[in-house]
Structure formats: C-alpha cells, structure tokens
N, C-alpha and C positions, 0 to 999 in steps of 0.2 A: 483382528489382524487383517491387514490389507493383503489381498492376493496380488499375483503379478499382473493381472488384468486392471486392478485398481490402480496399480503404479502406472501402467500405461495411460489410463484415463487422466491422473494427475499430471503426467508430463505433457500429454496432448492438450489440455486444457491451458496450461501455461504457454506452450508454444503457439497455440492458435491466438492466445491473447497477445503475445508479442508480435506476431504477424499483423494483427489488427492495429497495433500501436503504430507500426511504420507506415501503414496504409492511412491511419487517422492523421499522422503528422504530415504526410504529404498533401492531404486534403485541407488541413488547417493552413499550411503554409500557402497553399494556392489562393484559398478564400482570403487570407490575410493580406496577399499582395494584389488581389485583383479586385475584391469587393469590400474595402474598408469603410466604404459608406453605405452598403447595402445591409442594414441591420437584420432584414429577414433572413439573408444567406447565412450571415454570421451566427444568428440564433439556431438556424437549421443544423449546421455542422456541430455546434455546442451541444444541442439536444440529442443528436447522434452519438457523441462521444460519451455523455452520461448515461445514455441508454446501454451503451456497450459496457461500460463499467458496472452498471447495476446487473446485466447479464452475467458478468464475470463473477460478481461477488455472490450471486445466487447459485451459480455452479460450484463455487468454493464450498459454500454452505451445504450443499448436497454431497459433496465428496468427503467433506469433514466427518460425517456420520460414520464413515467406514474407517477412516485412520486420521484423526485430527493432527496427532504428533508429526505426520509426515509433512503437513503444511507449515509447521512451525520451523523446520530445518530441511527445506526442499533440496533434494538431489540435483534438481534440474536448475537451480540458481547457482550463481558462482559464489566462491569463498567471500568475496568482497561484498556482494549483495547480502548474503546471510549475517555477515558482521554487523549490519546496520539495520537489520530487521527488527521490528518491533512488534510482537504478537502477531506474527504472520505477514507482515508487510511493512510499509513505511509508516512513521510517525505521522498523524494527521497534522500536527503542528509544523511539519516539515513544509507542507503547502504555503502556510503563512509566511514562514521564513523566506520561502521562494518569492513571494510577493515583495517582502521588504527588500530582498537581494535585487530584484529586478528593478524596483523603483529607484534604489540608489545608483545602480549601475547605469541605467538609461538616462536619468536625470543629469548625472555627471558627463556622459558622453555628448548630451545634447544641450549642455548649459548655454552655450553661446546662442544658439537658435532660440532657447527657450526666453532668454534675456531679450531677444530681439522681436518677441511677440509670437515666434513661430510655433504652432502647436500641432502635434502629431496624434494626440488622443491615446497615446499608449500608457502603460503602467507608470512610466516616469512622470506622469502628469495626474497622479492621484490628488483628488481634493482633501481638504482638511476633514470633511465629513466622512469621507470614504476611509481615510486613515484611522479615523476614531473607530469606525465600525470593525475594521481589521484588527485594531487593538483589543476592542471587547471579544471579538470572536477568538483571538489568541488566548485570552484569559479563560474563557469558557473551555476550549479545547484542551489547554493544559490541565485543566481542573478535571476533565473526563479522562484524560489519559492517565492522571494519577490514580483515579478510582480503579481503572482496568489493571494498571500496574500492581496495585495492592492486592486485587483479586488473584492475579497471577502469582504473586509472591506467596500468597496463603496457600494457593494449590501446590506449588513447588514444596513449600515446607510441610505440607501433609504427607510427602513421601516418607517422612520420618515417623509417621504415625501409624496407628492401627488401621488397616490390617497387613499393610505391606511389610512393616518392620517384623511382625510376628511370622508372617510367610517366610521372609528371608532368613530368619533365625532357624525356622524349622525345615529349611531347604537341604535336601541330602547332597552330600559331596559326589555321590556316584550317580543316582538318578532319583528323579522325582516321580511319586506315584501319579496316577491319572489324576485322583482326587485333588491332589496338591497343585497340579497343573491348572485344572479347572478353576480352582480358587484364585489363583495368580491371575489368569485371563480375566476372571470377573472383576478383580480389583483394578487391573489395568484398563479394562473396558470402561469401567466407571470413571477413570481418571481421564480417559480419552474423550468421554462425553463432556466432562467439564471443560476440556481444553476446546472442544468443538463450540461450546457456548461462549467461550472468552473470544474465539476467532470470530464468530458472527458479530458479537458486539463491537470488536475492534474494526471490523469492516463496515459496519453501520456508521461508526464515528467517522472513518475515512470518507465514506460517501456523503454523510451530512455535511463535514467540513468542506468537502469539494463543491457541494451544492451552495453553501453560504458564501464561499469566497467568490464563486461565479456570479451570485445575487449581488454581491457588493460592486463588482466591476461593471463597467459598460461592456457590450457585446465585443467591441473592438479590444478593449483591455483584456477581456476574459480569453479570446482567442490568442492574444499575445502570450498570456499567462499559460495556456494549455501547451503551446508549442514549447515553451522553455521547459515545462515539466515533462513532456514526451521525450525531448532531446536529452535530458538528464537521464531519465529512466532508461533509455535505449543505450546510451553511452556507457553508463556504469555497467550495464550488462556486457557489452563489447569489451570495454577495459578489463572487467573481470575475467571474462574468457581467455584474454591475452595473458593475464598474469597466472592464472590457473595453469595454462598450457606452459608457460615459461617455468613453472614450479613443478611440472610433472604431475598435475592433478587431473589431466585430461588425457 
C-alpha cells in the first residue's frame, strides 16, 4: 500500500515533469525558429528532451514498486487524460499517428509553395523512404502494443481466479481477521508487482518508439514533431482541467 508520502512523490514527479515539458517546449520553439540550419544545436535540444524522458520513466519505474495501480489511474491527471491512457500513458502508436497528421496538414497548408519548389524541410516534406520507415515502425509498434494489451487483459482476468476469489468468498461481513487481511494484502501486492512490470515494459515501448521516430526524421523535422507533441500534451492537460472544473471535479 502506498503511504501519503508516496502519493506526494507520485504527484510531485508528474508536476515536475509537466513544468519541464513547458520549459522544453519554449526551448524547442526557440531553436526551431532561430537555428533551423544548425544541426548541432537541433540535435542538442533533441538529446536533452530524450534524456529528460528517460529520467522520467526511470523515476516512474521506481515509484511503481510501491504502488503501480496508482500510476494506471493517476489522480493528478484529468479525467480526459485518464480516459485515453493506455497502460499508464499514451499509446506509442499515437506518436506515429502524429507524424502522419503533421505530414498531411503541413503539406496541405504549404502546397502552393511546395509546387513552386519552395522547401522548408519540415515534416510536410517527408521523403518516400522516410514514409516507408514510418510505416514499418507503425506495424512493429502496433504489434508490440497488442502483446502488452494481451498481457494486461490476462492480468485483469486473473482477478476472478485463485486466490482473490477464495479470499473474497471467505471475507467476513463484519470484520476480517488479521490473518485474512495479510493474505489479501499479499495477493494484491503480487498483482501490483505484475502491474509494475507491465508499466515498465509499456514505458520502454514508448521510449523506443520515440527514439525510432526521431531517428527516421531529420533534426529539423524531429524538432517540428516534438513541438507538436509537447503542445498536444500540455493542451490536453489544460483542456482537461477546465472541463473537470466545469463539472465540479476539482
């Protein structure tokens, strides 16, 4: 069971992460606007972002040891955010969908310039080979997602199996004995450990997918992609807060 101090650590971890996201977004936008031809500067800020994400997932893995279920339905996230979470975070394939979305919208908005030979080097100008690599990555990522989803489904179905069903049937309507409570805690702790393992694996898939997407894109395209991803993440959080407040959930 997570103590109140654990809960504080969970919340602080997320809040610090969100603060970093805003700071990194501002840095990404500045580099994108001022150093579009300086690959070294672009690569530097990309490396910084990936490093921050690695540190965040490492911290989540540590916290999951104490109370993994808490990270699957976090109280510090909004209802909207929790509604689209997949195994404690966004689906890795969402990153690939974002690439396709940006590619289509940017190409459409810059079509006239593109036909006139004007090139900006953003995601709207992905080459055929890049698109092929993105497609291959999507297939692999969806396949890995399905494996983890099946693992999660199996764990959820195990709730109906021994020993939890037996413990529930033997539970007293008035009060449980100390021995019974210990058995329940032991069973739930085992369930939590399996959840922690799934969380770590899903975070690894998110991390690996991000790395592969960045590897397919040019540094300028990668920064373009990362800006869009950060904006989407921060906006969904802000929009969710507004809706939760409107519905009396805050």
